[in-house]
N, C-alpha and C positions, 0 to 999 in steps of 0.2 A: 238880384236873385230872389224869387218868391218861394216861400215854404209851401209844400203841399199840405193838404189837410192831415195827412198821415204823419208827416214830419212835425207839424204843429202839435198834434196830439202827443207825440213822443216827447218833444221838448217841454211842452206844458206840464206833462206828468212829472218829468224830471225836476223842473223848477219848483212846482208846487210841493213836491216831496222834500226838497232841500229847504224851502221856506218854512214849512211846518216844523221840520226838525230843528232848524236854527232858532225859530221863535220859542219853541218849547224849551230849548237849552238856555236861552237868554233868561226866560222866566225862572227856571230852576236855579241858575247861578245867582240870580238877584234875590230870590225869596226863600230859598231853602239852604240852611247852613249845612256844612259838610258832615256834621255828626247828627243832624236832625232826621227823624223818621216821622212821616205824616201818614197815619193810617187812614185810608180812604174807605175801604170796605173791611171793617174789623182788622184783623191781622192778615187777611187774605190778599189784599192789594194795597201796597204802600208806595209812597214817594220818598226818594233819598236824593242825595247829591254826592255822587262818587265820580272822581276823575280817574279814568281808566287809561293807563299808559300803554296797554297792550291791545290785543284784538278781542275777539269773542271770549267772554268770561276772564279777561285779563291775560289770556295766553300771549306770550311774547314780551311781556313787560320786563322780564329779566334778561332779555337778549342784549348783546353789546350794541352800542349806538349805530354802527354800520349795518349790522344785520337788521336792526329795527327799521332803519330807513329803507332798506331793500324790500323787506317783507311787509311792512305796514304802510309804506308810501309808494314806492316805485312800482312794485308788483300790482297792487290794487289799481293804480292809475292805468297801467298797461292793459289789465284785464277789463276794466270798465270801458276803456277806449275801444278795445276789440269788440265787446258786446254792443256798444253803440254803433260801431261800423256795421256789424252783423245785422242789427235790426233795421238800420236805415237801408241796407241793400236787399235784404230778403223780403220781397213784396208778398210772399205767401203766408206770412205770419198773421194770425187772427188778432182781433182787438184785445182779447184777454192776454195773449202772449205778449203783445206790444206793451200793454199796461204793466204786466209782471216784470218784463225786462227793464222798462223805464223806471219802475219803482226800485228795482235792485240798483240800477245806475244812480238814481237820485240819493238813495240811502248811502251807497258807497261813497259818492262824492261828498256828502254832508259829513261823514265820519273822517274822510281824508282831510277835508278842510279843517276840522277841529284839530287833527294831529299837527297840521302845518301851523295854524294860527295860535293854538294854545299848548301844544306839546302833549295833549291828552284828549280823550273823548269824554264828554259829560254823559253819564248814565244815571237814570233816576227811577224807572219803573221796577217794581218787584212784585211777583205773584207767588204766594205760598199757600197752596191748598192744604198740604200736610207735610210731614218730614220728607216724603218721597216725591210728591208732586209739587215741584217748585221751580222757579226760573232763577237765572242769574239776574243781576241788575242790568237793565237794558234801556235803550232810548227809542225815539221815534224812527230814526234811521235804521236801527236794527229791526224794528217792527216792519218797516217797509221792505227791507231785504227778505225777511222771513216770509212775509205775506206774498211777495213776488215768487219766492221759491215754491211755496205751497200751491199757488195758482198754476205755475208751470207743471208741477207734478199732476194736478187734477186735469189740466188740458191734455197732457201726455197720455194719461189713462183713458180719457174720453176718446182721443184719436185712435188708440189701440183697440178700444172696444168697437168703434165704428168700422174699423178695418177688418174685424173678425166676424 
């Protein structure tokens, strides 16, 4: 069975997303201690090494083990599988949407892999512009998922604008 250019584009995006995420986490685990903070751009952008046992911003870290497995492993795998099936079947999706969905899938798989392999997800980026404008500590997989979501919103608005 040969892959179409479209399928190759989807799987390549997913694989590159996973590889970039996993390499970045290997570097952080190896070179940044868990209590260390490395300021890259003043105090506005820094690197940390935090093991997150929950999901986004640590949500779900205090769940019982069964619920954590269901909500942080099984459910994401099912949703990611559904999204992959959807983008492989829907031939009307534009390249930006395919890239966005593939980035979301790649980021999701990378974080699920961490939960399975390490029992937690390594987070390391932190942006703090001021006391109000700041992020939680996040990783490349989170950035891929967020970027994918932003692209989908922009594509959706463009399509609505073109239809009106």
